[in-house]
C-alpha positions, 0 to 999 in steps of 0.5 A: 167620601161623599158629602151626602153619604156623610150626611146620612151616616152621621144622624143614623150613628147618632140615632143608634147611640141614642137608642143604645144608651137606654133613652132615659128621656123616654123612661116613666117614673112609676110609683113602684120605683119610689116604694120603700119596704114596710115593717112586716105584719105583727101577729097579735099574741092571742093569735100567735099559737093555737090553744092547747088547753083542750088538746089532751082531755081525758073523757069521764068513765062511761063516755064511750057509748055506741051510736046508732052506726056502731060502737067503738072500743072502751076500757074501764077499770081501776088504775094499775089493774087490768081493765074490761075491754068492751066493743060492739056494733049495731045490727038490724033486727029484733033482740030475739032473732039477733040473739038466735043468729049470734048463737048459730055464729057462736055455736060453729066454734070459729070464734071460740068455744061456747061455754054457757048462754043465758036466754033471759039476759040474752048473753053468751059466755065464750072461751076464746084461745089466744092467737098462736105465735108466728114461727120465726123465719130462718134468718130471724132464728139464725141471727135474732134473739132467743125469746121465752116461749112463754111470752109468745104463747099469748096467755092461754084462753079468755072468757068473752061475754057477748050480749044482745040489747035492744037499740030501739028503732036502730036495731040491736046492739051486740057487745063483747066484753073481756080482759083481752083485746085480741079475744074481744077483736076475734069474737066481734070480727067473726060476728060482723063477717057472719051477720052482715 
């Protein structure tokens, strides 16, 4: 081998070895390399869990009053006895005109049979039949349990009292009250669909 090629090859091999070895001379010593893990943050005991003191507050009787936008269902009564279920909504118009509109809707008989009305108090009494039980399908009759016909009959007719009261500038409140949630819902749904 010639001397010139050896003089060129030796520095090239030394330089390659230096580059492949990681070149520790050119490394920077940053602060992140010296960092240690600190203790985790501790949450104060008062912030550890949310307060549960007001989680299940039972509202006082009569707290469920309708607003100008509408009303929600309320249940009132003596514990251990069947309570009265009440639901309603607010409709635009004065009491007399809304009372007449409600009378027309109830007179068609789709919500139930109109039993009586009182023009002085703007109230109606409607007899609403409970919903018919659905006929069981083939497989549920074949493989399902036998059930009493009395338990699926729905309990007969329920008396629903419908009243119309003034709510000032908001309009008139239409409220249905009965001992059956299904009967109240049927009357309110029928009135809402026909009056709107």
